[in-house]
VEXDREN-76730 format. One record per atom (N, C-alpha, C): residue in one letter; x, y negated, z. Coordinates in pm, whole numbers, plus 32768, in hexadecimal, padded with zeros to 4 digits. Each point is the difference from the previous one (the first is absolute). Example, Ala and Ser with C-alpha at 12.3 -4.5 7.8 and 13.67 -1.06 7.14 Angstrom:
2
A85278239830C/A7FA77F898000/A805A7F888000/S7FDD7F977FB8/S80527F898006/S7FB37F938049/
This chain:
294
MDF63939CEA2D/M803E805D8046/M80A37FC97FE6/E80317FEE8095/E808E7FA97FCB/E805E80717FEA/L809F7FDD7FC3/L803A805E7FE4/L804A804B8079/R80237F908052/R803580448065/R7F9580838054/T7F897FDD7FF4/T7FB38074802E/T7FE280707FAC/L80137FE57F89/L801080827FA0/L80758052801A/R80617FB38017/R809E80598029/R7FE580358071/Y7FBF7FDE807C/Y7FD480608052/Y7FAC806D7FFB/F7F9C7FE87FB6/F7FB380617FEB/F805D80757F91/V80437FE97FBC/V805280697F95/V80638010808C/A80137FD58042/A809B8058804E/A7F9B80438071/V7F8D80048026/V7FB7805F8062/V7FE080747FA1/A7FB57FC87F77/A7FEF80747F94/A8069804C7FDE/E80747FE57FE9/E804F8051800D/E80508051805D/E80077FD98078/E80178036806F/E7FB28053803C/L7F5D7FC57FF4/L7F9D80418052/L801780348090/H803F7F6F8022/H802A8013809B/H80047F558024/F7FBA7FFB8045/F80007F428022/F80847FD88050/G8049805B8077/G80597FFA802B/G809A7FE27F69/R800E80807FC3/R8056800D7FB0/R7FDE7F867FA3/A7F9E7FF07FF3/A7FF87F737FAC/A803D7F6D8037/A7FAB7FF2807F/A80477FA88041/A808B7FEB8005/A8047804D8001/A809280118017/A80407FD07F83/R7FD380427F9F/R802B7FEE7F56/R7FCA7F537FE7/L7F8F7FDA803E/L80007F837FD8/L806A7F678068/H7FF1804C804F/H80977FB7808B/H7F627FDB805B/M7F9A801D8016/M7FBB7FB28068/M7FB480438039/S7FBD7FEE8063/S7FCE806E807F/S7F7F80177FC1/Q7FC7808A803C/Q7F7580297FCE/Q7F957FBD7FFE/P7FF77FCC8080/P7F557FB58003/P7FCB7F957F75/P80827FB08006/P7FC57F947F8A/P7FEC807A7F6E/L8050803E800A/L7FF3804E7F7A/L7F7B803F7FFE/S7FDE803B805A/S7F63802A801B/S7FA67FAC7FFB/R7FE87F6E8034/R7FCA7FBA7FE4/R7FEA7FB07F59/A809780147FD7/A7FDA7FD17F7A/A7FA3806F7FB0/I802C80798001/I7FBC807E7FC8/I7F647FDA7FFC/K7FC57FDB808B/K7F7780018003/K7FD47F847FDC/R80397FBA7FD3/R7FDA7F657FE1/R8008801D7F4E/L804E80517FE3/L800680507F70/L7F8B80367FF6/E7FDD8060803E/E7F8A80577FFD/E7F7E7F978004/A7FEE7FC58053/A7F9F7F878021/A7FDB7FBA7F66/D807F7FE27FBE/D7FED7FC87F85/D7FCE80507FA1/A803880867FED/A7FD1805F7F8C/A7F82800F8030/G7FC67FF88064/G7F78804A801C/G801A808A801A/A806D80358003/A801380C08025/A8062800C804F/L7FEF80628038/L807F80458047/L807F80337F91/L80677FE7800A/L806580017FC2/L803F80828010/F801A802D8091/F8034806F8036/F7F8880588081/D8034807F7FE7/D7FC28049804F/D8048802A8083/R7FD87FE1804D/R803280218093/R7FFE8043805C/S804380678039/S7FC580898033/S80648006804D/S7FFF807B807B/S806C80378031/S807580467FC3/A7FB880077F88/A807E805E7FAE/A803F7F917F9A/G7FF17F948007/G80557F9D7FD9/G7FA67FBA7F8C/V804B7FAB7FB5/V7FBD7F947F92/V800180187F7F/S7FB780157FCE/S7FDF80067F59/S7FB87FB67FBB/L7FFB7FE47F73/L7FE07F9C7FB4/L7F77803E7FED/T7F897F7C8008/T7F7D802A7FD4/T80087FDC7F63/D7F9380467FB1/D80047FCB7F56/D7FF87F6B7FED/V7FCC7FC8803D/V80177F687FEA/V80907FEE802E/G804280248062/G80757FE1801A/G806C801A7FB4/A7FEE809D7FAA/A805780147FAC/A7FEA7F9C7F5E/V7F8B7FC07FDF/V7FDB7FA67F8D/V806C7F86804A/L7FE97FD78057/L803B7F6D801E/L80B480398004/L802B804B8031/L808B802F8010/L803C7FF47F71/D7FA4803F7F98/D802E7FF57F75/D80137F667FBF/E7F977FAF8024/E7FED7F967FF5/E807A7FA0801C/A801480058088/A80637FB6806B/A808E80207FC5/R801080727FDA/R806880007FDD/R80497FCE7F65/G7FA57FE07FAE/G80007FBB7F95/G800D7F7C8022/L7F997FBE8054/L80117F848027/L80797FDC8025/L802B804E8066/L80887FD58042/L807180297F93/D801280567FB7/D80747FFA7FB0/D7FD97FAB7FAA/H7F997FB57FBF/H7FFF7F6C7F9D/H801B7F9F8036/A7FF580018099/A803F7F698079/A808480127FFC/D803F806A8013/D809480318009/D803F7FC27F72/R7FB5801D7F91/R80507FDF7F88/R7FF37F737FDC/V7F8E7FA6803E/V7FC67F927FEF/V80957FD1805B/R80057FF68068/R80897FE18060/R80927FEB7FB7/V8023807C7FBA/V807E80387FA9/V7FCF7FA47F87/R7FB97FFC7FBF/R80207FB57F97/R7FEC7F578018/V7FE47FE68073/V80217F49801C/V806F8023800D/A80288056806C/A80717FDA802B/A807D7FF37F6E/A7FC080657FAB/A808280107F8C/A7FCB7F8F7FB1/A7F9A7FA67FFD/A7FF57F877F9F/A80417F748053/A804A800B806D/A803C7FDB8072/A808D7FF47FD2/G8021805F7FCA/G80A480078013/G801A805F8071/T7F95805D8056/T80658025806F/T7FC9809A8010/A7FE0803C7F74/A800080697FEF/A807E80987FFA/S802E7FD5806F/S808A806E8012/S801B80338093/L802380937FE9/L7FEC80378084/L809480427FF1/T8035800A8075/T8086805C800C/T7FC480818086/V800580767FAE/V7FD180738048/V80A080458017/G7FF7801B8092/G8072806F8057/G7FBB808B7FD1/L808780547FAA/L7FE1808C802C/L8057805C8040/L7FEA806A805B/L8049801A8046/L802980C57FAE/G807D7FFA8000/G8053806D7FB7/G7FDC803A7F69/D7FA080457FF2/D7FDA80407F5C/D7FA07FA47FD5/S80237FAF7F9A/S7F8F7FCB7FBC/S7FDF80497F73/T801A804A7FE2/T7FE980757FB5/T7F478050801C/D7FE0800A8093/D7FC380248026/D7F7A80117FB0/P7FA980537FD8/P7F99800C7F9B/P7F797F968059/G7FEF7FF2806D/G7FB77F98804B/G80107F7D7FDF/V80727FEB8009/V80477F557FBE/V7FF2801A7F9B/R801D80437F93/R7FCD7FDD7F53/R7F797FF97FFD/R7FAB803A8062/R7F5780057FF1/R7FFA7F75802A/L801C7FD0805B/L7FD97FA3802A/L80407F747FB1/A80787FFF7FD6/A803C7F967F95/A7FA180127F92/D7FCC806F7FB5/D7F967FFE7F98/D7F907F9E8026/D7FC180198088/D7F957FDD8003/D7FE97F7E8035/Y80837FBE8037/Y7FF17F7F801C/Y80287FB67F83/R805C80477F98/R7FEB7FA57FAE/R7FAB7FFA7F88/R7FAA80417FFC/R7F8380097FB5/R7F857FA08022/R801F7FF180A5/R7F857FAA8037/R803D7F6B7FFB/H80AF7FE88002/H800A7F8D8032/H80717FE07F99/P7FF27FDA7F79/P806680297FA3/P80577F5D7FFF/H7FDC7FC88040/H80387F8B7FFB/H80617FD08086/V800380778033/V80587FD98089/V80A880257FFB/D80317FC3802E/D808480377FCA/D802A80448094/V802D80407FF6/V802080858066/V8089801E8004/H80657FEA805B/H8089801B8007/H800D80548095/V8055807D7FA9/V7FFB80858061/V807A7FC18066/R803180518093/R805B7FF5801B/R800180698047/E808380597FDE/E801F80768046/E804080218078/A7FBD7FF88067/A8041800C8079/A805C80A98026/G80657FE3804D/G8047805B8039/G7FB180368066/L8033807E8059/L7FA080398045/L80427FC58093/A80787FA1800B/A7FED7FC98084/A7FAE7F7D7FFA/D7F9A7FE87FCE/D7FC47F608025/D7F7080657FE4/P7F9C803C8047/P7F6B802E7FB4/P7FAA7F8A7FE4/T800E7F98803D/T7FBD7F8A7FDA/T80107FB97F79/C8050803D7FBD/C80677FE87F7B/C7FE57F797FEB/G80387FBD8055/G80227F7F8000/G7F807F9A801D/L7F9D8024804C/L7FB37F9E801B/L800C7F90805B/R806080298067/R7FEB7FAA8061/R80877FB67FC9/A80417FFB7FB2/A805E7FBC7FDC/A7FE37FAE7F90/G7F8380077FCD/G7FDC7FC07FB5/G7FEC80067F61/L8054805B8006/L803080467F53/L7F7B804D7FA8/V7F7F80148054/V7FA680297FA1/V7F867FC58052/D7F9280347FA3/D7F5C7FC98053/D7FF68064804E/I800B80657F9F/I7FA780968035/I805680A07FE5/A7FDD80558053/A8069805F8006/A7FA6808F8004/L804280417FAD/L7FC680897FFC/L8050806B8036/T80118025807D/T80528057804A/T7FC8805B8053/R804680248056/R7FC9807B8052/R80107FDB8090/A7FA280218067/A800E7FFC8092/A8035807A8020/P803C7FE9808F/P7FFE7F90807F/P80517FA67FCC/F7FFA7F7D8049/F806B7FBE8021/F7FB67F71801F/D803D7F958053/D7FCC7F828024/D7F9B7FB07FCC/E7F9080018038/E7F837FB57FAC/E800A7F8C8034/T80517FC0806E/T7FF17F6F803D/T80017F8F7F68/G7F847FBA7FF0/G7FFA7FAA7FA0/G7FD5803B7FAB/L7FF6804E7FEC/L7FC480537F6C/L7F6C804A8003/T7FD07FE57F75/T7F6480517FEF/T804080827FB6/V7FA980498042/V805180A77FBC/V7F7880567FDD/Q7FE5802A7F9E/Q7F9E80537FDD/Q8033808E7FD4/E7FA880628033/E804180757FBA/E7FA080397FA1/L805A802D7F98/L7FF480507FB9/L7FD380957FD6/S804680568031/S800780737FF9/S80698047806B/A7FE5806E803A/A805680758045/A803F805A7FC9/D8078800C7FD7/D803280717FCC/D807280478052/R7FFA80817FC4/R80398077805B/R808A7FEF7FD7/V806580298066/V80847FFC8015/V802E8076800E/G807680267FA7/G80518078801E/G80BB7FB78010/V803180928017/V80997FCA7FF8/V805880377F6A/L80447F877FF7/L805D802C7F7E/L8074803F801C/L7FE580687FC9/L80AB805F7FF4/L803A80187F92/R8071804F7FFC/R805E80147F83/R7FAA807C7FF4/A7FD980137F75/A7FDF80997FCE/A8025807E804C/D80857FFB7FF1/D80598060806A/D7FFF80348083/D7FCC7F9E8058/D7FFF7FC180A3/D7F9E80987FF6/P80448020809A/P7FAF80A9804D/P7F7B7FBD7FF5/L7FC67F818023/L7F807FF7802A/L7FAB7FFC7F6F/A80497FE47FB3/A7F9A7FD07F68/A7FAB805B7FC6/D7FE3808D8021/D7FBB80667FF4/D7F647FFB804C/S802A7F898065/S7F79802A809E/S7F9D7FBA7FB4/E7FAB80528024/E7F547FCC7FC2/E7FDE7F6C8071/A80367FCF8078/A7FE07FA88028/A805E80048085/L80277F7F8018/L80838001808A/L7FB37F978065/R804580158064/R7FE67FA48098/R807D7FB27FDC/L7FE07F83806C/L808B7F937FE7/L806F80588086/A7FD9804E805E/A805B804F803B/A803280757FD8/D7FFE801D7F65/D804E803F7F99/D80757FAD7FC9/L7FDC7F868012/L807B7FA87FC1/L805D7FAF807D/A7FF180338046/A80217FD4807E/A808C7FDA8018/D8051805E7FBC/D80A1800A8003/D801D7FDB7FAF/R7FAB7FB47F85/R80387FD17F7B/R80427F7B7FE4/R80447FC47FBB/R801F7F9C7FE8/R7F857FBD7F8A/W7FE57F68803B/W7FA17FCD7FA2/W80137F917FC5/F7FDF7FCF7F9A/F802A7F777FC0/F7FAC7F9E8055/V80387F99801A/V7FD87F618059/V80107F947FB8/F7FAF7FA88042/F7FFD7F7B7FBD/F80457FA7802D/P80357F9A7FCC/P80667F7B8049/P7FE97FE08091/E80507FDC8022/E7FF87FCB8092/E7FB57F678001/G7F907FFA8033/G7F9E7FB18016/G7F7D80097FC5/T7FFE80677FBB/T7FA9803D7FD5/T7F6D7FEC8048/D7F757FFC7FD8/D7F767FFE806B/D8022805D8057/P8009801F8068/P7FFE80598041/P7F8380648016/L7F917FE37FD9/L7F69802C8003/L802080777F61/W80477FC37F8A/W801F80467FAC/W805080628000/Q80747FD58040/Q807880427FF2/Q7FD280878084/S7FBA7FE28048/S7FCC80A28054/S7FB780397FB7/Y7FC17FC87F8F/Y7F7C804D7FD2/Y8054806C7FA5/W80477FC87FA6/W805580407F93/W805D80668031/N802F7FF0808C/N804F80348052/N7FCD80718058/G7F7F80197FE7/G7FA6807B8062/G7FFD7FBD8094/G80117F788017/G80177FFB807E/G80467FFB8063/E807A802A7FB3/E807E800F8049/E80747FBB7FC5/R80657FE28050/R80527FB37FF7/R8054806A7FAD/R80527FCA7F77/R8034806A7FA4/R80847FE47FEB/E8046804E7FB9/E80A57FC87FD7/E7FFF805A7F5E/G80367F987FD2/G801280237F67/G802E7F9A7F97/P7FFA800C7FA3/P802C7FBB7F77/P7FB07F7A800A/V80127F597FFC/V7FA37FD68004/V7FC67FC77F60/V7F897FE57FF3/V7FE27FF77F8D/V7F9D7FAD7FE6/R7FC37F8F7F88/R7FE77FAE7FF1/R7F7980037F8B/A7FEE80677FAF/A7FC180067F8F/A7FD180A57FF9/V7F947FFA7FAA/V7FC480798010/V807980797FA5/Q80357FB57FB8/Q808080787FA0/Q8059801C8065/E80317FA78069/E80747FFD8050/E7FC180828072/C7F7A800C801C/C7FEE807D8043/C7FEF80697FBD/R7FF6801C7F8A/R8000806C7FBD/R809580207FF1/Q80647F967FC5/Q808D803A8002/Q802280398076/A7FD87FA4807E/A8040801C8080/A7FDB80B18022/V7FA1801C7FCC/V7FEA80938028/V801D80517FAA/L803D7FEC7F50/L8029804D7FCA/L80A0800F8035/W80407F928000/W80727FFB800F/W8051800A8090/N7F9680008058/N8035801C8073/N7FB980928067/G7F877FF87FC0/G7FC180858059/G7FA87FA08075/T7FF87F877FF8/T7F9D7FE6805D/T7F8E80187FE3/V7F927FD58056/V7F7A7FF77FED/V7FB27F568051/G7F92801A7FAA/G7FA77F8C8038/G7F87801E7FE6/I7F8E7F987FEA/I7F9B80157FF7/I7FAC7FBE7F75/T7F9E80347FB4/T7FFC7FAA7FA1/T7F52805C7FC8/L7FE47FA67FB7/L7F6F80397FDB/L7FDA80667FC2/L7FB180527FF7/L7FF280857FCE/L7FC47FDA7F6C/T7FE27F987FE7/T7FCC7FD67F88/T80817FE17F99/H805F7FE48038/H80747FC77FD3/H806580827F99/E801A7FDB7F92/E805C806D7FC9/E807E7FDD802A/P80398067803C/P8084802D8056/P80617FE07FAA/G7FE7803D7F64/G80A37FEA7FBC/G8031807E7FEA/A806580117FA6/A804380618008/A8049803B805E/G80118076802D/G803E80368054/G7FDB7FE1808A/L7F717FD78022/L7FE57FE38095/L7F4080347FDC/V7FFD801F8080/V7F51801A801A/V7FDF7FA7806B/V7F6380358000/V7FC67F8F8093/V7FA080848045/V801E80218092/V7FBA8059802D/V7FAE7FA58061/P7F83802F802C/P7FA67FB2802F/P801F8016807F/L7FFB7F7C805D/L800080018094/L7F868000801B/V7FC2804F807D/V7F867FFF8040/V7FED7FC38080/D805D7FD28028/D7FE87FAC8089/D803B7F6B7FD8/M7FFE7FD37F9D/M80067F727FE2/M7F7D7FA97FD6/E7FE57F7B803A/E7F9D7FD77FE3/E7FF37FBF7F59/P7FB87FFD7F9F/P802F7FF17F82/P7FF07F838011/S80617FA07F81/S80277FAB7FE5/S7FA97FA87FBF/R7FCA7F77804F/R7F9E7FC47FD8/R80427F707F8B/A7FD9801E7FAB/A80097F817F75/A7FB37F8C8019/V80287F967FF6/V7FB67F7F802A/V802B7FA17FB0/V7F837F927FFD/V80387F687FBB/V7FEA7FBB8047/A80767FA58018/A80127FAA807F/A800E7F5F7FBC/W7FF27F948066/W801A7F6A7FAB/W7FF47FBA809D/N80267F877FFE/N800C7FBC8065/N7F867FDD8039/A7FED8008809F/A7F897FD5801A/A7FBC7F6B7FEE/G7F947FF77FF8/G7FEC7F6E7FC8/G7FFE7FE17F99/V804E80407F88/V800C7FDD7F8D/V7F53800E7FB6/T7FF17F917FB9/T7F77800B7FD6/T801A7FFB7F45/D8062800E7FC5/D80307FF57F89/D7F7880607FB2/P7FC27FD37F90/P7FAE80827FC8/P803C805E7FB1/L80867FEF7FD6/L8051804E7FBE/L8034806E8034/V80127FE680A9/V80108055805A/V7F8380678012/R7F807FC2800A/R7FA2804B8023/R7FDE80627F8C/S80017FB37F94/S7FEC80637F80/S8055805B7FEF/F807B80018031/F806980557FDB/F7FFE80978075/A7FD67FAD8078/A7FD6804E8068/A7F9680717FF6/E7F517FC47F96/E7FE0802F7FE9/E800380787FB0/A803D7FF57F9B/A802580377F72/A805B8082803E/A803B7FDC806D/A806780598027/A7F8C8074804E/A7FA37FCB8031/A7FA6805E8044/A7FAE80657FAC/R7FDA7FA57F98/R7FC580417F8D/R804B80777FCE/A80867FFC7FE0/A806E80537FC4/A803A80508071/L8021802A8045/L804680408056/L7FA2800D8079/R7F8E7FBB8041/R7FE38032809C/R7FD98077801A/D7FDF80218032/D7FE98096804F/D7F727FFF804F/P7F8980187FF6/P7F7A7FFF8018/P800A800880AD/T8058802A8027/T800D800A807E/T80667FE08054/A80507F787F97/A80537FB88050/A7FA47F948075/A80497FB68049/A7FD37F9D8059/A80037F777F9D/G7FBB7F99804A/G7FEC7F737FA2/G808B7FCD8032/P7FF47F897FD2/P80967F878022/P80147FE88098/R803A7FE88047/R8035800380A5/R803A7F697FCE/G7FC67F95806C/G80337F777FF5/G809D80018046/S80117F7A8019/S808C7FF98048/S7FFE80268089/R807A801F804C/R7FDB8029807A/R80937F7D8023/G7FF77FCE8053/G80887F948033/G7FD47F7C7FFD/
């Protein structure tokens, strides 16, 4: 059993869908299906039950999944330890916005426990660059949020998080149970600097061109609302701060947390970090990695 084939198997077992697993592996579905059939032939048993209702693990498949995860984890540790022995175990991670997020702390604890010899450098990026410096070569991998131009990048979705509108606590809309974007049409919004990725700017401004104070960091967003009475979109799970409230927006798509790196990169440290992020942060319903476009 080759490690590559075991990675294919784990992807299918976790997604329980050949199409999503193929997308996650950045490959087409037919070779993935053939690889799984060869693996079943090697095992001498079916690993998946396939029916019109979907895909599920057999008892044999469940045993192999547990063993395969252990083998792949060990293989990744070997690669990272070899990199450490070679003196190259250094990784620069870009973080967007608030690095005090509990999920980031959980990831840091997990990665440190598994890879204590890797020297991790963290670069906190402003809101004007959702790639956190990837294209400029400032970081090796980024924890950020979509949407943005993914050309030349590999992007793996981790979770989809509900959003709301950030308001002063004394705003006339602050006591609403929920709001729609139309309720905010006549309001001033905080906006990002000129040259910000247009997909990113459009999402956080509710799909419209807005006017208001320019912000570059999460704290500046909060201060713009507090001092100027402007509005803007934020995560429902983020603590708004004193004097501010968050009201759910019912007609906004969730914000997608992602891990991203430059397409074609084969550094085992990047792979190990991406997999650690998936363990620590990933929503089981999220999609797999998307390769570069362009």
